[in-house]
GUSEGU-682154 format. One record per residue (C-alpha): residue in three letters; z, y, x. Coordinates in steps of 0.001 Angstrom, whole numbers, plus 500000, padded with zeros to 6 digits. Layout:
@resn: ALA	up: Z	north: Y	east: X
...
//
This chain:
@resn: MET	up: 500000	north: 500000	east: 500000
@resn: ARG	up: 502616	north: 506209	east: 501397
@resn: ILE	up: 499616	north: 505468	east: 502384
@resn: TRP	up: 497835	north: 503141	east: 505816
@resn: GLN	up: 499023	north: 499985	east: 507409
@resn: LYS	up: 501558	north: 500698	east: 510099
@resn: SER	up: 499641	north: 498628	east: 512579
@resn: TYR	up: 496543	north: 500704	east: 512100
@resn: VAL	up: 496481	north: 504034	east: 510340
@resn: VAL	up: 499581	north: 506150	east: 510283
@resn: SER	up: 498225	north: 508529	east: 507665
@resn: CYS	up: 498201	north: 505970	east: 504865
@resn: ASN	up: 501546	north: 504390	east: 504167
@resn: LEU	up: 501361	north: 500609	east: 503930
@resn: LEU	up: 503602	north: 500454	east: 500901
@resn: ALA	up: 501473	north: 502943	east: 499089
@resn: CYS	up: 498279	north: 501123	east: 499870
@resn: VAL	up: 499801	north: 497815	east: 498873
@resn: LEU	up: 501107	north: 498861	east: 495529
@resn: PHE	up: 499698	north: 501683	east: 493630
@resn: LEU	up: 497003	north: 501771	east: 491089
@resn: THR	up: 497076	north: 503498	east: 487750
@resn: PRO	up: 499246	north: 506575	east: 487623
@resn: ILE	up: 501969	north: 505118	east: 486488
@resn: THR	up: 513019	north: 508924	east: 487443
@resn: VAL	up: 520666	north: 507875	east: 488792
@resn: HIS	up: 522190	north: 508944	east: 485692
@resn: ALA	up: 523447	north: 512216	east: 484197
@resn: LYS	up: 524382	north: 513634	east: 480799
@resn: ASP	up: 521536	north: 514731	east: 478600
@resn: THR	up: 522830	north: 518250	east: 478185
@resn: LEU	up: 525334	north: 520636	east: 479710
@resn: LYS	up: 527288	north: 522738	east: 477253
@resn: ASN	up: 529083	north: 525925	east: 478142
@resn: ALA	up: 531041	north: 527462	east: 475334
@resn: ALA	up: 531894	north: 531150	east: 475525
@resn: GLN	up: 535501	north: 531900	east: 474564
@resn: PRO	up: 536049	north: 534238	east: 471567
@resn: GLN	up: 537061	north: 537780	east: 472499
@resn: THR	up: 540349	north: 538082	east: 470610
@resn: GLN	up: 540879	north: 541735	east: 471553
@resn: SER	up: 537501	north: 542916	east: 470405
@resn: LEU	up: 535914	north: 543431	east: 467005
@resn: ASP	up: 532573	north: 542322	east: 468481
@resn: ILE	up: 533180	north: 538598	east: 468185
@resn: ARG	up: 530036	north: 536598	east: 469070
@resn: ASN	up: 529133	north: 533085	east: 468027
@resn: ILE	up: 529681	north: 530343	east: 470572
@resn: GLU	up: 526416	north: 529725	east: 472403
@resn: ASP	up: 525206	north: 526439	east: 473851
@resn: SER	up: 523006	north: 526371	east: 476938
@resn: SER	up: 521071	north: 523151	east: 477332
@resn: ILE	up: 518428	north: 521739	east: 479608
@resn: ASP	up: 515080	north: 522670	east: 478116
@resn: VAL	up: 513591	north: 519411	east: 476850
@resn: PHE	up: 510092	north: 520833	east: 477262
@resn: ASP	up: 510825	north: 521636	east: 480903
@resn: VAL	up: 511992	north: 518064	east: 481444
@resn: LEU	up: 508980	north: 516499	east: 479786
@resn: SER	up: 506571	north: 518856	east: 481575
@resn: ARG	up: 507606	north: 517146	east: 484807
@resn: LEU	up: 505974	north: 513869	east: 483750
@resn: PRO	up: 502334	north: 514991	east: 484034
@resn: GLN	up: 503198	north: 516767	east: 487296
@resn: ALA	up: 504673	north: 513527	east: 488603
@resn: GLU	up: 501626	north: 511530	east: 487584
@resn: ILE	up: 499233	north: 513966	east: 489241
@resn: ALA	up: 501274	north: 513916	east: 492450
@resn: PHE	up: 501370	north: 510133	east: 492391
@resn: GLU	up: 497640	north: 509911	east: 491727
@resn: ASN	up: 496976	north: 512120	east: 494759
@resn: GLY	up: 499231	north: 510075	east: 497006
@resn: ASN	up: 501989	north: 512684	east: 497206
@resn: TYR	up: 504728	north: 510149	east: 496567
@resn: ALA	up: 507570	north: 512389	east: 497742
@resn: LEU	up: 506698	north: 515050	east: 495175
@resn: ALA	up: 506157	north: 512406	east: 492504
@resn: LEU	up: 509595	north: 510959	east: 493282
@resn: GLN	up: 511144	north: 514399	east: 492877
@resn: HIS	up: 509593	north: 514985	east: 489449
@resn: TYR	up: 510227	north: 511461	east: 488139
@resn: ARG	up: 513847	north: 511619	east: 489330
@resn: TYR	up: 514389	north: 514918	east: 487525
@resn: VAL	up: 513241	north: 513413	east: 484230
@resn: HIS	up: 515165	north: 510191	east: 484822
@resn: LEU	up: 518371	north: 512103	east: 485536
@resn: HIS	up: 518187	north: 513817	east: 482177
@resn: ASP	up: 516858	north: 510884	east: 480175
@resn: PRO	up: 517725	north: 507535	east: 481815
@resn: ASN	up: 516170	north: 505639	east: 478909
@resn: GLN	up: 512749	north: 507217	east: 479390
@resn: THR	up: 510843	north: 504129	east: 480513
@resn: GLN	up: 507762	north: 505937	east: 481826
@resn: ALA	up: 509861	north: 508182	east: 484062
@resn: ALA	up: 512087	north: 505322	east: 485233
@resn: LEU	up: 509201	north: 503088	east: 486243
@resn: GLY	up: 507427	north: 506012	east: 487874
@resn: TYR	up: 510615	north: 506794	east: 489781
@resn: ALA	up: 510835	north: 503195	east: 490988
@resn: ASP	up: 507129	north: 503064	east: 491855
@resn: ALA	up: 507358	north: 506248	east: 493913
@resn: ALA	up: 510469	north: 504976	east: 495672
@resn: LEU	up: 508660	north: 501755	east: 496506
@resn: ALA	up: 505647	north: 503628	east: 497856
@resn: LEU	up: 507968	north: 505582	east: 500160
@resn: GLY	up: 509647	north: 502431	east: 501458
@resn: LYS	up: 512864	north: 502973	east: 499510
@resn: THR	up: 512928	north: 499338	east: 498445
@resn: ARG	up: 516641	north: 499172	east: 497533
@resn: LEU	up: 516386	north: 502229	east: 495285
@resn: ALA	up: 513258	north: 500819	east: 493660
@resn: ALA	up: 514940	north: 497467	east: 493071
@resn: GLN	up: 517966	north: 499178	east: 491519
@resn: VAL	up: 515881	north: 501176	east: 489041
@resn: TYR	up: 513541	north: 498294	east: 488240
@resn: GLY	up: 516600	north: 496095	east: 487675
@resn: ASP	up: 517755	north: 498256	east: 484770
@resn: PHE	up: 514560	north: 497428	east: 482868
@resn: THR	up: 513677	north: 493856	east: 483849
@resn: ASN	up: 515057	north: 492326	east: 480650
@resn: LYS	up: 512574	north: 494182	east: 478488
@resn: ASN	up: 509650	north: 495158	east: 480700
@resn: MET	up: 507285	north: 492879	east: 482604
@resn: ARG	up: 506119	north: 495713	east: 484810
@resn: ALA	up: 509698	north: 496188	east: 485972
@resn: GLN	up: 510006	north: 492450	east: 486654
@resn: ASN	up: 506867	north: 492546	east: 488786
@resn: GLY	up: 508058	north: 495689	east: 490533
@resn: LEU	up: 511357	north: 494018	east: 491376
@resn: LEU	up: 509452	north: 491096	east: 492902
@resn: LEU	up: 507407	north: 493500	east: 495034
@resn: ALA	up: 510512	north: 495363	east: 496179
@resn: ASN	up: 512175	north: 492104	east: 497171
@resn: ILE	up: 509069	north: 490925	east: 499037
@resn: LEU	up: 508891	north: 494153	east: 501000
@resn: ASP	up: 512612	north: 493906	east: 501701
@resn: GLY	up: 512147	north: 490409	east: 503145
@resn: ARG	up: 514154	north: 488735	east: 500404
@resn: ILE	up: 511431	north: 486346	east: 499179
@resn: ASP	up: 510465	north: 483146	east: 500955
@resn: ILE	up: 506778	north: 482212	east: 500745
@resn: PRO	up: 505796	north: 485408	east: 498849
@resn: GLU	up: 502221	north: 484203	east: 498271
@resn: THR	up: 503511	north: 481396	east: 496039
@resn: HIS	up: 505639	north: 483791	east: 493982
@resn: LEU	up: 502786	north: 486258	east: 493626
@resn: ARG	up: 500361	north: 483629	east: 492408
@resn: THR	up: 502941	north: 482415	east: 489886
@resn: TYR	up: 503498	north: 485929	east: 488543
@resn: LEU	up: 499744	north: 486552	east: 488430
@resn: LYS	up: 499312	north: 483636	east: 486033
@resn: THR	up: 501461	north: 485543	east: 483550
@resn: THR	up: 500351	north: 489109	east: 484315
@resn: PRO	up: 496895	north: 489071	east: 485926
@resn: SER	up: 496428	north: 492669	east: 484791
@resn: ASP	up: 499057	north: 494032	east: 487207
@resn: ALA	up: 496950	north: 495289	east: 490094
@resn: ARG	up: 500015	north: 495768	east: 492296
@resn: LEU	up: 500415	north: 491997	east: 492549
@resn: TRP	up: 496791	north: 491580	east: 493606
@resn: ASN	up: 497171	north: 494295	east: 496224
@resn: MET	up: 500291	north: 492729	east: 497666
@resn: LEU	up: 498587	north: 489342	east: 497719
@resn: GLY	up: 495626	north: 490910	east: 499520
@resn: HIS	up: 497828	north: 492391	east: 502222
@resn: ILE	up: 499681	north: 489125	east: 502728
@resn: LEU	up: 496360	north: 487308	east: 503085
@resn: ASP	up: 495079	north: 489979	east: 505486
@resn: LYS	up: 498212	north: 489601	east: 507589
@resn: ASP	up: 497555	north: 485858	east: 507621
@resn: GLY	up: 494016	north: 486382	east: 508917
@resn: ARG	up: 492396	north: 485330	east: 505630
@resn: SER	up: 490333	north: 488498	east: 505301
@resn: ASP	up: 487664	north: 487208	east: 502931
@resn: GLU	up: 490329	north: 486024	east: 500475
@resn: ALA	up: 492167	north: 489319	east: 500909
@resn: ARG	up: 489126	north: 491372	east: 499988
@resn: ARG	up: 488589	north: 489232	east: 496903
@resn: ALA	up: 492184	north: 490006	east: 495907
@resn: TYR	up: 491512	north: 493746	east: 496310
@resn: ILE	up: 488450	north: 493411	east: 494083
@resn: GLN	up: 490633	north: 491668	east: 491483
@resn: ALA	up: 493038	north: 494599	east: 491704
@resn: GLU	up: 490193	north: 496970	east: 490934
@resn: ALA	up: 489171	north: 494852	east: 487957
@resn: ALA	up: 492777	north: 494993	east: 486742
@resn: GLY	up: 492446	north: 498760	east: 486381
@resn: GLN	up: 494167	north: 500280	east: 489375
@resn: ARG	up: 493646	north: 503918	east: 490285
@resn: PRO	up: 490259	north: 504977	east: 491673
@resn: GLY	up: 489655	north: 504526	east: 495372
@resn: LEU	up: 492525	north: 502187	east: 496206
@resn: SER	up: 490543	north: 498951	east: 496198
@resn: ALA	up: 487867	north: 500422	east: 498463
@resn: ASN	up: 490556	north: 501844	east: 500733
@resn: ASN	up: 492274	north: 498485	east: 501076
@resn: ILE	up: 488960	north: 496781	east: 501752
@resn: GLY	up: 488306	north: 499389	east: 504439
@resn: GLN	up: 491647	north: 498578	east: 506053
@resn: SER	up: 490778	north: 494896	east: 505988
@resn: TYR	up: 487467	north: 495508	east: 507751
@resn: LEU	up: 489056	north: 497850	east: 510279
@resn: LYS	up: 491650	north: 495247	east: 511149
@resn: GLN	up: 488781	north: 492925	east: 512079
@resn: GLY	up: 487092	north: 495640	east: 514119
@resn: HIS	up: 484174	north: 496049	east: 511685
@resn: ILE	up: 483950	north: 499838	east: 511980
@resn: GLY	up: 480706	north: 500305	east: 510029
@resn: GLU	up: 481900	north: 498303	east: 507027
@resn: ALA	up: 485253	north: 500065	east: 507163
@resn: LEU	up: 483581	north: 503488	east: 507143
@resn: ASN	up: 481454	north: 502555	east: 504139
@resn: ALA	up: 484546	north: 501421	east: 502239
@resn: PHE	up: 486592	north: 504509	east: 503147
@resn: THR	up: 483695	north: 506791	east: 502218
@resn: ARG	up: 483551	north: 505127	east: 498820
@resn: ALA	up: 487330	north: 505462	east: 498392
@resn: SER	up: 487225	north: 509142	east: 499278
@resn: GLY	up: 484347	north: 509709	east: 496857
@resn: GLU	up: 486194	north: 507987	east: 494027
@resn: ALA	up: 489355	north: 510024	east: 494651
@resn: PRO	up: 488311	north: 513279	east: 496350
@resn: ALA	up: 491752	north: 514847	east: 495936
@resn: SER	up: 493437	north: 512096	east: 497979
@resn: HIS	up: 494130	north: 513128	east: 501571
@resn: LEU	up: 495130	north: 509550	east: 502321
@resn: PHE	up: 491672	north: 508155	east: 501660
@resn: ASP	up: 489916	north: 511099	east: 503290
@resn: ASN	up: 492084	north: 510744	east: 506400
@resn: ASN	up: 491114	north: 507089	east: 506704
@resn: ARG	up: 487442	north: 508008	east: 506457
@resn: ARG	up: 487865	north: 510697	east: 509122
@resn: LEU	up: 489837	north: 508396	east: 511397
@resn: THR	up: 487045	north: 505865	east: 511259
@resn: LEU	up: 484535	north: 508595	east: 512123
@resn: LEU	up: 486668	north: 509477	east: 515139
@resn: LEU	up: 486644	north: 505852	east: 516246
@resn: ARG	up: 482845	north: 505983	east: 516014
@resn: LYS	up: 482978	north: 509125	east: 518189
@resn: ASP	up: 481472	north: 511252	east: 515414
@resn: TYR	up: 483862	north: 514101	east: 516128
@resn: THR	up: 481962	north: 516849	east: 514300
@resn: GLN	up: 482056	north: 515149	east: 510903
@resn: ALA	up: 485552	north: 513788	east: 511458
@resn: LEU	up: 487115	north: 517206	east: 512047
@resn: ALA	up: 484929	north: 519336	east: 509789
@resn: GLN	up: 486806	north: 521842	east: 507583
@resn: LEU	up: 490267	north: 520753	east: 508702
@resn: SER	up: 493232	north: 522973	east: 509502
@resn: SER	up: 494554	north: 522735	east: 513052
@resn: ASP	up: 497702	north: 520969	east: 511800
@resn: ARG	up: 495800	north: 518281	east: 509951
@resn: ALA	up: 493237	north: 517878	east: 512742
@resn: SER	up: 496069	north: 517457	east: 515249
@resn: GLN	up: 497733	north: 514744	east: 513151
@resn: LEU	up: 494400	north: 513000	east: 512656
@resn: LEU	up: 493671	north: 512955	east: 516388
@resn: LYS	up: 497130	north: 511594	east: 517143
@resn: ASP	up: 496644	north: 508778	east: 514634
@resn: ALA	up: 493236	north: 508036	east: 516123
@resn: GLY	up: 494758	north: 507907	east: 519605
@resn: ILE	up: 497337	north: 505356	east: 518513
@resn: ILE	up: 494660	north: 503231	east: 516821
@resn: ALA	up: 492323	north: 503436	east: 519819
@resn: HIS	up: 495117	north: 502285	east: 522125
@resn: ARG	up: 495910	north: 499310	east: 519884
@resn: GLN	up: 492251	north: 498384	east: 519946
@resn: GLY	up: 492262	north: 498372	east: 523750
@resn: GLU	up: 490440	north: 501681	east: 524290
@resn: LYS	up: 492919	north: 503410	east: 526574
@resn: LYS	up: 490649	north: 506209	east: 527796
@resn: LEU	up: 489644	north: 507112	east: 524249
@resn: ALA	up: 493301	north: 507055	east: 523208
@resn: VAL	up: 494219	north: 509488	east: 526004
@resn: TYR	up: 491344	north: 511762	east: 524999
@resn: PHE	up: 492450	north: 511877	east: 521349
@resn: LEU	up: 496088	north: 512496	east: 522242
@resn: GLU	up: 495215	north: 515315	east: 524625
@resn: LYS	up: 493104	north: 516979	east: 521945
@resn: SER	up: 495869	north: 516487	east: 519397
@resn: ILE	up: 498433	north: 518199	east: 521622
@resn: ALA	up: 496043	north: 521045	east: 522392
@resn: LEU	up: 495412	north: 521723	east: 518709
@resn: ASN	up: 498990	north: 521414	east: 517512
@resn: PRO	up: 500673	north: 524803	east: 517102
@resn: VAL	up: 504097	north: 523215	east: 517631
@resn: TYR	up: 505468	north: 520698	east: 520118
@resn: ASP	up: 504890	north: 517094	east: 519043
@resn: PRO	up: 507308	north: 514812	east: 520919
@resn: GLN	up: 505689	north: 511644	east: 519581
@resn: ALA	up: 502227	north: 512574	east: 520860
@resn: GLU	up: 503640	north: 513761	east: 524192
@resn: SER	up: 505647	north: 510568	east: 524649
@resn: TYR	up: 502703	north: 508354	east: 523749
@resn: LEU	up: 500419	north: 510223	east: 526147
@resn: THR	up: 502966	north: 509968	east: 528962
@resn: ARG	up: 503185	north: 506183	east: 528539
@resn: LEU	up: 499406	north: 505830	east: 528542
@resn: SER	up: 499037	north: 508010	east: 531632
@resn: GLN	up: 501397	north: 505924	east: 533758
//
């Protein structure tokens, strides 16, 4: 799935790429009441006034959360979903969104806690709890569990995505890509299947196929920086620097070059990795200790 595999692209969180599909928040009182005391020494006695959380303000956070989630901004989505969940713990949409965002950010224990409150009445929560436990290392032979759950809920694209990543990790890339295609058929959000397929190809070193997949993902979800970053990173690996860095701020270009340097090093291209890291440091307006440390190790 927050959105690239750790072993490859830093800019796309693995959990995010594993899990999230359709746009899909512990507890507090619904309202806060402050009663004004009557003014006993004044003839101007006012009625007691209640001040409450504006229900429209609370509910307006839901579409904001969904948009943020759709665009891969899981931290912002978590913030909005949590706000709604705090004021209405029984709001299922907000609760599941809160758990999904937590899962995408790697907060597996939080996700499991929120999913657990709904597992008795919601299959999506049951599946989410399974995913949280898999990512937390609590499930033995996760492929078997996933295939069992998929027999009951084949329409949950998150399960297909997780299965795909497990198969990819196991070196069964063709099966993994078929799982990602099944996730797309199950109705996940635009671009994610193509992005995961691109990751699968990149892991095998098939740069051309990976670029085609990432280009498709970026086209299907043009607002997603995660997918666009993966496309640009692949262009950097092909040494197409002009297209890779076109119309980017210096901050984003610097991060992109650093990610590309790390990938290049893991693919055995030390000189290219040094080149990317040097360019990243030169472009960055602030000191980046991670890039500096990585470059120092490569230069030794």
